[in-house]
PyMOL Python script that loads the backbone (N, CA, C, O; Angstrom):
from pymol import cmd

cmd.read_pdbstr("""\
ATOM      1  N   MET A   1     -66.124 304.982  49.465  1.00  0.00           N
ATOM      2  CA  MET A   1     -66.859 305.442  50.621  1.00  0.00           C
ATOM      3  C   MET A   1     -68.348 305.337  50.332  1.00  0.00           C
ATOM      4  O   MET A   1     -68.771 305.298  49.176  1.00  0.00           O
ATOM      5  N   ARG A   2     -69.122 305.294  51.382  1.00  0.00           N
ATOM      6  CA  ARG A   2     -70.574 305.168  51.247  1.00  0.00           C
ATOM      7  C   ARG A   2     -71.217 306.520  51.540  1.00  0.00           C
ATOM      8  O   ARG A   2     -70.968 307.130  52.579  1.00  0.00           O
ATOM      9  N   LEU A   3     -72.060 306.982  50.592  1.00  0.00           N
ATOM     10  CA  LEU A   3     -72.802 308.231  50.719  1.00  0.00           C
ATOM     11  C   LEU A   3     -74.285 307.957  50.575  1.00  0.00           C
ATOM     12  O   LEU A   3     -74.686 306.914  50.058  1.00  0.00           O
ATOM     13  N   ILE A   4     -75.094 308.890  51.030  1.00  0.00           N
ATOM     14  CA  ILE A   4     -76.526 308.864  50.758  1.00  0.00           C
ATOM     15  C   ILE A   4     -76.756 309.918  49.682  1.00  0.00           C
ATOM     16  O   ILE A   4     -76.623 311.114  49.941  1.00  0.00           O
ATOM     17  N   ILE A   5     -77.099 309.477  48.486  1.00  0.00           N
ATOM     18  CA  ILE A   5     -77.281 310.376  47.348  1.00  0.00           C
ATOM     19  C   ILE A   5     -78.737 310.332  46.932  1.00  0.00           C
ATOM     20  O   ILE A   5     -79.251 309.294  46.517  1.00  0.00           O
ATOM     21  N   ASN A   6     -79.392 311.478  47.049  1.00  0.00           N
ATOM     22  CA  ASN A   6     -80.819 311.582  46.738  1.00  0.00           C
ATOM     23  C   ASN A   6     -81.621 310.488  47.436  1.00  0.00           C
ATOM     24  O   ASN A   6     -82.533 309.897  46.857  1.00  0.00           O
ATOM     25  N   GLY A   7     -81.262 310.233  48.691  1.00  0.00           N
ATOM     26  CA  GLY A   7     -81.995 309.275  49.508  1.00  0.00           C
ATOM     27  C   GLY A   7     -81.581 307.827  49.346  1.00  0.00           C
ATOM     28  O   GLY A   7     -82.128 306.957  50.025  1.00  0.00           O
ATOM     29  N   GLU A   8     -80.621 307.539  48.459  1.00  0.00           N
ATOM     30  CA  GLU A   8     -80.155 306.168  48.215  1.00  0.00           C
ATOM     31  C   GLU A   8     -78.728 305.998  48.695  1.00  0.00           C
ATOM     32  O   GLU A   8     -77.894 306.875  48.469  1.00  0.00           O
ATOM     33  N   SER A   9     -78.433 304.904  49.344  1.00  0.00           N
ATOM     34  CA  SER A   9     -77.073 304.595  49.760  1.00  0.00           C
ATOM     35  C   SER A   9     -76.281 304.143  48.539  1.00  0.00           C
ATOM     36  O   SER A   9     -76.707 303.247  47.810  1.00  0.00           O
ATOM     37  N   ARG A  10     -75.108 304.780  48.318  1.00  0.00           N
ATOM     38  CA  ARG A  10     -74.267 304.442  47.165  1.00  0.00           C
ATOM     39  C   ARG A  10     -72.816 304.373  47.582  1.00  0.00           C
ATOM     40  O   ARG A  10     -72.375 305.127  48.449  1.00  0.00           O
ATOM     41  N   GLU A  11     -72.080 303.480  46.974  1.00  0.00           N
ATOM     42  CA  GLU A  11     -70.638 303.363  47.179  1.00  0.00           C
ATOM     43  C   GLU A  11     -69.949 304.117  46.045  1.00  0.00           C
ATOM     44  O   GLU A  11     -70.197 303.829  44.874  1.00  0.00           O
ATOM     45  N   VAL A  12     -69.082 305.082  46.379  1.00  0.00           N
ATOM     46  CA  VAL A  12     -68.414 305.899  45.365  1.00  0.00           C
ATOM     47  C   VAL A  12     -66.942 306.050  45.710  1.00  0.00           C
ATOM     48  O   VAL A  12     -66.516 305.761  46.829  1.00  0.00           O
ATOM     49  N   GLY A  13     -66.171 306.508  44.728  1.00  0.00           N
ATOM     50  CA  GLY A  13     -64.744 306.712  44.935  1.00  0.00           C
ATOM     51  C   GLY A  13     -64.334 308.175  44.925  1.00  0.00           C
ATOM     52  O   GLY A  13     -63.180 308.486  45.221  1.00  0.00           O
ATOM     53  N   ALA A  14     -65.238 309.076  44.595  1.00  0.00           N
ATOM     54  CA  ALA A  14     -64.922 310.501  44.467  1.00  0.00           C
ATOM     55  C   ALA A  14     -64.555 311.117  45.811  1.00  0.00           C
ATOM     56  O   ALA A  14     -65.038 310.687  46.859  1.00  0.00           O
ATOM     57  N   ALA A  15     -63.685 312.140  45.764  1.00  0.00           N
ATOM     58  CA  ALA A  15     -63.274 312.835  46.984  1.00  0.00           C
ATOM     59  C   ALA A  15     -63.875 314.230  47.089  1.00  0.00           C
ATOM     60  O   ALA A  15     -63.904 314.817  48.171  1.00  0.00           O
ATOM     61  N   THR A  16     -64.360 314.769  45.956  1.00  0.00           N
ATOM     62  CA  THR A  16     -64.976 316.095  45.967  1.00  0.00           C
ATOM     63  C   THR A  16     -66.363 316.008  45.327  1.00  0.00           C
ATOM     64  O   THR A  16     -66.690 315.039  44.643  1.00  0.00           O
ATOM     65  N   LEU A  17     -67.156 317.031  45.562  1.00  0.00           N
ATOM     66  CA  LEU A  17     -68.491 317.053  44.982  1.00  0.00           C
ATOM     67  C   LEU A  17     -68.423 317.102  43.462  1.00  0.00           C
ATOM     68  O   LEU A  17     -69.222 316.450  42.790  1.00  0.00           O
ATOM     69  N   ALA A  18     -67.483 317.866  42.907  1.00  0.00           N
ATOM     70  CA  ALA A  18     -67.329 317.933  41.450  1.00  0.00           C
ATOM     71  C   ALA A  18     -66.982 316.560  40.871  1.00  0.00           C
ATOM     72  O   ALA A  18     -67.543 316.157  39.852  1.00  0.00           O
ATOM     73  N   ALA A  19     -66.065 315.847  41.514  1.00  0.00           N
ATOM     74  CA  ALA A  19     -65.676 314.511  41.049  1.00  0.00           C
ATOM     75  C   ALA A  19     -66.848 313.538  41.155  1.00  0.00           C
ATOM     76  O   ALA A  19     -67.001 312.652  40.316  1.00  0.00           O
ATOM     77  N   LEU A  20     -67.665 313.703  42.175  1.00  0.00           N
ATOM     78  CA  LEU A  20     -68.843 312.845  42.333  1.00  0.00           C
ATOM     79  C   LEU A  20     -69.811 313.038  41.166  1.00  0.00           C
ATOM     80  O   LEU A  20     -70.342 312.065  40.632  1.00  0.00           O
ATOM     81  N   LEU A  21     -70.038 314.278  40.775  1.00  0.00           N
ATOM     82  CA  LEU A  21     -70.942 314.545  39.652  1.00  0.00           C
ATOM     83  C   LEU A  21     -70.434 313.887  38.378  1.00  0.00           C
ATOM     84  O   LEU A  21     -71.222 313.343  37.604  1.00  0.00           O
ATOM     85  N   VAL A  22     -69.123 313.933  38.155  1.00  0.00           N
ATOM     86  CA  VAL A  22     -68.532 313.269  36.988  1.00  0.00           C
ATOM     87  C   VAL A  22     -68.714 311.755  37.103  1.00  0.00           C
ATOM     88  O   VAL A  22     -69.122 311.106  36.140  1.00  0.00           O
ATOM     89  N   GLU A  23     -68.416 311.195  38.269  1.00  0.00           N
ATOM     90  CA  GLU A  23     -68.543 309.747  38.485  1.00  0.00           C
ATOM     91  C   GLU A  23     -69.965 309.259  38.241  1.00  0.00           C
ATOM     92  O   GLU A  23     -70.166 308.155  37.734  1.00  0.00           O
ATOM     93  N   LEU A  24     -70.956 310.079  38.601  1.00  0.00           N
ATOM     94  CA  LEU A  24     -72.361 309.693  38.444  1.00  0.00           C
ATOM     95  C   LEU A  24     -72.961 310.132  37.117  1.00  0.00           C
ATOM     96  O   LEU A  24     -74.162 309.976  36.898  1.00  0.00           O
ATOM     97  N   ASP A  25     -72.123 310.689  36.215  1.00  0.00           N
ATOM     98  CA  ASP A  25     -72.536 311.104  34.867  1.00  0.00           C
ATOM     99  C   ASP A  25     -73.550 312.239  34.850  1.00  0.00           C
ATOM    100  O   ASP A  25     -74.410 312.282  33.969  1.00  0.00           O
ATOM    101  N   TYR A  26     -73.464 313.161  35.812  1.00  0.00           N
ATOM    102  CA  TYR A  26     -74.284 314.370  35.764  1.00  0.00           C
ATOM    103  C   TYR A  26     -73.550 315.383  34.908  1.00  0.00           C
ATOM    104  O   TYR A  26     -72.360 315.625  35.105  1.00  0.00           O
ATOM    105  N   GLU A  27     -74.269 315.984  33.943  1.00  0.00           N
ATOM    106  CA  GLU A  27     -73.665 316.938  33.027  1.00  0.00           C
ATOM    107  C   GLU A  27     -74.460 318.225  33.016  1.00  0.00           C
ATOM    108  O   GLU A  27     -75.623 318.264  33.418  1.00  0.00           O
ATOM    109  N   GLY A  28     -73.813 319.275  32.549  1.00  0.00           N
ATOM    110  CA  GLY A  28     -74.502 320.546  32.363  1.00  0.00           C
ATOM    111  C   GLY A  28     -74.411 321.448  33.568  1.00  0.00           C
ATOM    112  O   GLY A  28     -74.101 321.013  34.677  1.00  0.00           O
ATOM    113  N   GLY A  29     -74.688 322.714  33.329  1.00  0.00           N
ATOM    114  CA  GLY A  29     -74.601 323.702  34.381  1.00  0.00           C
ATOM    115  C   GLY A  29     -75.893 323.896  35.148  1.00  0.00           C
ATOM    116  O   GLY A  29     -75.939 324.683  36.094  1.00  0.00           O
ATOM    117  N   TRP A  30     -76.936 323.197  34.758  1.00  0.00           N
ATOM    118  CA  TRP A  30     -78.240 323.379  35.395  1.00  0.00           C
ATOM    119  C   TRP A  30     -78.457 322.379  36.507  1.00  0.00           C
ATOM    120  O   TRP A  30     -79.457 321.660  36.520  1.00  0.00           O
ATOM    121  N   LEU A  31     -77.530 322.331  37.434  1.00  0.00           N
ATOM    122  CA  LEU A  31     -77.637 321.422  38.575  1.00  0.00           C
ATOM    123  C   LEU A  31     -77.646 322.229  39.868  1.00  0.00           C
ATOM    124  O   LEU A  31     -77.009 323.278  39.964  1.00  0.00           O
ATOM    125  N   ALA A  32     -78.358 321.738  40.834  1.00  0.00           N
ATOM    126  CA  ALA A  32     -78.298 322.285  42.186  1.00  0.00           C
ATOM    127  C   ALA A  32     -77.799 321.160  43.085  1.00  0.00           C
ATOM    128  O   ALA A  32     -78.234 320.015  42.963  1.00  0.00           O
ATOM    129  N   THR A  33     -76.887 321.495  43.982  1.00  0.00           N
ATOM    130  CA  THR A  33     -76.320 320.478  44.869  1.00  0.00           C
ATOM    131  C   THR A  33     -76.373 320.937  46.320  1.00  0.00           C
ATOM    132  O   THR A  33     -76.295 322.128  46.621  1.00  0.00           O
ATOM    133  N   ALA A  34     -76.509 319.962  47.203  1.00  0.00           N
ATOM    134  CA  ALA A  34     -76.482 320.235  48.638  1.00  0.00           C
ATOM    135  C   ALA A  34     -75.687 319.125  49.326  1.00  0.00           C
ATOM    136  O   ALA A  34     -75.756 317.958  48.940  1.00  0.00           O
ATOM    137  N   LEU A  35     -74.946 319.509  50.332  1.00  0.00           N
ATOM    138  CA  LEU A  35     -74.157 318.584  51.137  1.00  0.00           C
ATOM    139  C   LEU A  35     -74.641 318.703  52.574  1.00  0.00           C
ATOM    140  O   LEU A  35     -74.517 319.756  53.199  1.00  0.00           O
ATOM    141  N   ASN A  36     -75.192 317.615  53.090  1.00  0.00           N
ATOM    142  CA  ASN A  36     -75.710 317.580  54.461  1.00  0.00           C
ATOM    143  C   ASN A  36     -76.668 318.741  54.746  1.00  0.00           C
ATOM    144  O   ASN A  36     -76.627 319.352  55.814  1.00  0.00           O
ATOM    145  N   GLY A  37     -77.534 319.030  53.762  1.00  0.00           N
ATOM    146  CA  GLY A  37     -78.566 320.037  53.933  1.00  0.00           C
ATOM    147  C   GLY A  37     -78.152 321.461  53.610  1.00  0.00           C
ATOM    148  O   GLY A  37     -78.977 322.371  53.681  1.00  0.00           O
ATOM    149  N   GLU A  38     -76.889 321.672  53.254  1.00  0.00           N
ATOM    150  CA  GLU A  38     -76.394 323.013  52.920  1.00  0.00           C
ATOM    151  C   GLU A  38     -76.124 323.101  51.422  1.00  0.00           C
ATOM    152  O   GLU A  38     -75.423 322.260  50.860  1.00  0.00           O
ATOM    153  N   VAL A  39     -76.688 324.131  50.777  1.00  0.00           N
ATOM    154  CA  VAL A  39     -76.484 324.322  49.341  1.00  0.00           C
ATOM    155  C   VAL A  39     -74.999 324.557  49.060  1.00  0.00           C
ATOM    156  O   VAL A  39     -74.324 325.297  49.775  1.00  0.00           O
ATOM    157  N   VAL A  40     -74.505 323.905  47.996  1.00  0.00           N
ATOM    158  CA  VAL A  40     -73.123 324.099  47.561  1.00  0.00           C
ATOM    159  C   VAL A  40     -73.165 324.749  46.185  1.00  0.00           C
ATOM    160  O   VAL A  40     -73.570 324.098  45.222  1.00  0.00           O
ATOM    161  N   PRO A  41     -72.756 326.021  46.057  1.00  0.00           N
ATOM    162  CA  PRO A  41     -72.749 326.685  44.760  1.00  0.00           C
ATOM    163  C   PRO A  41     -71.811 325.978  43.777  1.00  0.00           C
ATOM    164  O   PRO A  41     -70.829 325.358  44.186  1.00  0.00           O
ATOM    165  N   ALA A  42     -72.114 326.074  42.501  1.00  0.00           N
ATOM    166  CA  ALA A  42     -71.324 325.414  41.454  1.00  0.00           C
ATOM    167  C   ALA A  42     -69.844 325.783  41.553  1.00  0.00           C
ATOM    168  O   ALA A  42     -68.986 324.922  41.357  1.00  0.00           O
ATOM    169  N   ARG A  43     -69.534 327.023  41.848  1.00  0.00           N
ATOM    170  CA  ARG A  43     -68.136 327.468  41.887  1.00  0.00           C
ATOM    171  C   ARG A  43     -67.349 326.841  43.040  1.00  0.00           C
ATOM    172  O   ARG A  43     -66.120 326.902  43.047  1.00  0.00           O
ATOM    173  N   GLU A  44     -68.033 326.245  44.007  1.00  0.00           N
ATOM    174  CA  GLU A  44     -67.359 325.645  45.161  1.00  0.00           C
ATOM    175  C   GLU A  44     -67.266 324.121  45.096  1.00  0.00           C
ATOM    176  O   GLU A  44     -66.682 323.501  45.985  1.00  0.00           O
ATOM    177  N   ARG A  45     -67.824 323.520  44.071  1.00  0.00           N
ATOM    178  CA  ARG A  45     -67.861 322.044  43.999  1.00  0.00           C
ATOM    179  C   ARG A  45     -66.488 321.410  43.871  1.00  0.00           C
ATOM    180  O   ARG A  45     -66.261 320.319  44.394  1.00  0.00           O
ATOM    181  N   ASP A  46     -65.554 322.086  43.172  1.00  0.00           N
ATOM    182  CA  ASP A  46     -64.206 321.525  43.003  1.00  0.00           C
ATOM    183  C   ASP A  46     -63.460 321.399  44.321  1.00  0.00           C
ATOM    184  O   ASP A  46     -62.629 320.505  44.483  1.00  0.00           O
ATOM    185  N   THR A  47     -63.750 322.284  45.258  1.00  0.00           N
ATOM    186  CA  THR A  47     -63.037 322.288  46.536  1.00  0.00           C
ATOM    187  C   THR A  47     -63.870 321.711  47.681  1.00  0.00           C
ATOM    188  O   THR A  47     -63.389 321.617  48.810  1.00  0.00           O
ATOM    189  N   CYS A  48     -65.104 321.329  47.398  1.00  0.00           N
ATOM    190  CA  CYS A  48     -66.003 320.790  48.420  1.00  0.00           C
ATOM    191  C   CYS A  48     -65.694 319.307  48.641  1.00  0.00           C
ATOM    192  O   CYS A  48     -66.079 318.460  47.834  1.00  0.00           O
ATOM    193  N   ARG A  49     -64.994 318.998  49.743  1.00  0.00           N
ATOM    194  CA  ARG A  49     -64.619 317.624  50.066  1.00  0.00           C
ATOM    195  C   ARG A  49     -65.831 316.878  50.614  1.00  0.00           C
ATOM    196  O   ARG A  49     -66.637 317.443  51.353  1.00  0.00           O
ATOM    197  N   ILE A  50     -65.950 315.618  50.250  1.00  0.00           N
ATOM    198  CA  ILE A  50     -67.020 314.775  50.773  1.00  0.00           C
ATOM    199  C   ILE A  50     -66.407 313.663  51.615  1.00  0.00           C
ATOM    200  O   ILE A  50     -65.259 313.270  51.411  1.00  0.00           O
ATOM    201  N   ALA A  51     -67.194 313.165  52.567  1.00  0.00           N
ATOM    202  CA  ALA A  51     -66.695 312.146  53.501  1.00  0.00           C
ATOM    203  C   ALA A  51     -67.728 311.034  53.652  1.00  0.00           C
ATOM    204  O   ALA A  51     -68.912 311.217  53.370  1.00  0.00           O
ATOM    205  N   ASP A  52     -67.257 309.899  54.096  1.00  0.00           N
ATOM    206  CA  ASP A  52     -68.112 308.745  54.324  1.00  0.00           C
ATOM    207  C   ASP A  52     -69.313 309.144  55.184  1.00  0.00           C
ATOM    208  O   ASP A  52     -69.158 309.781  56.226  1.00  0.00           O
ATOM    209  N   GLY A  53     -70.504 308.765  54.737  1.00  0.00           N
ATOM    210  CA  GLY A  53     -71.720 309.041  55.484  1.00  0.00           C
ATOM    211  C   GLY A  53     -72.404 310.349  55.129  1.00  0.00           C
ATOM    212  O   GLY A  53     -73.503 310.617  55.616  1.00  0.00           O
ATOM    213  N   ASP A  54     -71.774 311.179  54.284  1.00  0.00           N
ATOM    214  CA  ASP A  54     -72.400 312.442  53.894  1.00  0.00           C
ATOM    215  C   ASP A  54     -73.696 312.210  53.133  1.00  0.00           C
ATOM    216  O   ASP A  54     -73.876 311.197  52.459  1.00  0.00           O
ATOM    217  N   ARG A  55     -74.591 313.178  53.263  1.00  0.00           N
ATOM    218  CA  ARG A  55     -75.852 313.172  52.511  1.00  0.00           C
ATOM    219  C   ARG A  55     -75.745 314.200  51.395  1.00  0.00           C
ATOM    220  O   ARG A  55     -75.503 315.381  51.647  1.00  0.00           O
ATOM    221  N   ILE A  56     -75.924 313.747  50.166  1.00  0.00           N
ATOM    222  CA  ILE A  56     -75.818 314.601  48.984  1.00  0.00           C
ATOM    223  C   ILE A  56     -77.165 314.634  48.278  1.00  0.00           C
ATOM    224  O   ILE A  56     -77.798 313.599  48.073  1.00  0.00           O
ATOM    225  N   GLU A  57     -77.591 315.832  47.911  1.00  0.00           N
ATOM    226  CA  GLU A  57     -78.778 315.983  47.074  1.00  0.00           C
ATOM    227  C   GLU A  57     -78.331 316.624  45.766  1.00  0.00           C
ATOM    228  O   GLU A  57     -77.606 317.619  45.762  1.00  0.00           O
ATOM    229  N   ILE A  58     -78.777 316.034  44.651  1.00  0.00           N
ATOM    230  CA  ILE A  58     -78.453 316.567  43.318  1.00  0.00           C
ATOM    231  C   ILE A  58     -79.779 316.735  42.595  1.00  0.00           C
ATOM    232  O   ILE A  58     -80.517 315.772  42.383  1.00  0.00           O
ATOM    233  N   LEU A  59     -80.065 317.967  42.224  1.00  0.00           N
ATOM    234  CA  LEU A  59     -81.303 318.271  41.515  1.00  0.00           C
ATOM    235  C   LEU A  59     -80.972 318.763  40.123  1.00  0.00           C
ATOM    236  O   LEU A  59     -80.096 319.609  39.944  1.00  0.00           O
ATOM    237  N   SER A  60     -81.679 318.230  39.132  1.00  0.00           N
ATOM    238  CA  SER A  60     -81.503 318.685  37.765  1.00  0.00           C
ATOM    239  C   SER A  60     -82.858 318.822  37.104  1.00  0.00           C
ATOM    240  O   SER A  60     -83.779 318.069  37.420  1.00  0.00           O
ATOM    241  N   PRO A  61     -82.996 319.780  36.182  1.00  0.00           N
ATOM    242  CA  PRO A  61     -84.291 319.952  35.517  1.00  0.00           C
ATOM    243  C   PRO A  61     -84.611 318.756  34.636  1.00  0.00           C
ATOM    244  O   PRO A  61     -83.718 318.095  34.106  1.00  0.00           O
ATOM    245  N   MET A  62     -85.911 318.491  34.491  1.00  0.00           N
ATOM    246  CA  MET A  62     -86.369 317.383  33.646  1.00  0.00           C
ATOM    247  C   MET A  62     -87.360 317.914  32.629  1.00  0.00           C
ATOM    248  O   MET A  62     -88.107 318.853  32.903  1.00  0.00           O
ATOM    249  N   LYS A  63     -87.360 317.315  31.473  1.00  0.00           N
ATOM    250  CA  LYS A  63     -88.332 317.677  30.451  1.00  0.00           C
ATOM    251  C   LYS A  63     -89.658 316.981  30.761  1.00  0.00           C
ATOM    252  O   LYS A  63     -89.696 315.950  31.433  1.00  0.00           O
ATOM    253  N   GLY A  64     -90.718 317.557  30.266  1.00  0.00           N
ATOM    254  CA  GLY A  64     -92.036 316.939  30.470  1.00  0.00           C
ATOM    255  C   GLY A  64     -92.922 317.865  31.259  1.00  0.00           C
ATOM    256  O   GLY A  64     -92.570 319.008  31.551  1.00  0.00           O
ATOM    257  N   GLY A  65     -94.075 317.347  31.596  1.00  0.00           N
ATOM    258  CA  GLY A  65     -94.962 318.238  32.324  1.00  0.00           C
ATOM    259  C   GLY A  65     -96.085 317.520  32.987  1.00  0.00           C
ATOM    260  O   GLY A  65     -96.918 318.148  33.641  1.00  0.00           O
TER     261      GLY A  65
END
""", "prot")
cmd.dss("prot")
cmd.show_as("cartoon", "prot")
cmd.util.cbc("prot")
cmd.orient("prot")
């Protein structure tokens, strides 16, 4: 399916937000996620279904300054 992830169109195979994070190699508990503009708490990612055309934002902390 095709999603918009952090403003970029991407083709993915994941069916849930948690599976998407694994597919895209995001690791660690310091992530913030949103689906179509709504924040998705970490505890809900396993059950949060995604669909073709959804907009996903994934934010993670970065080192540097």
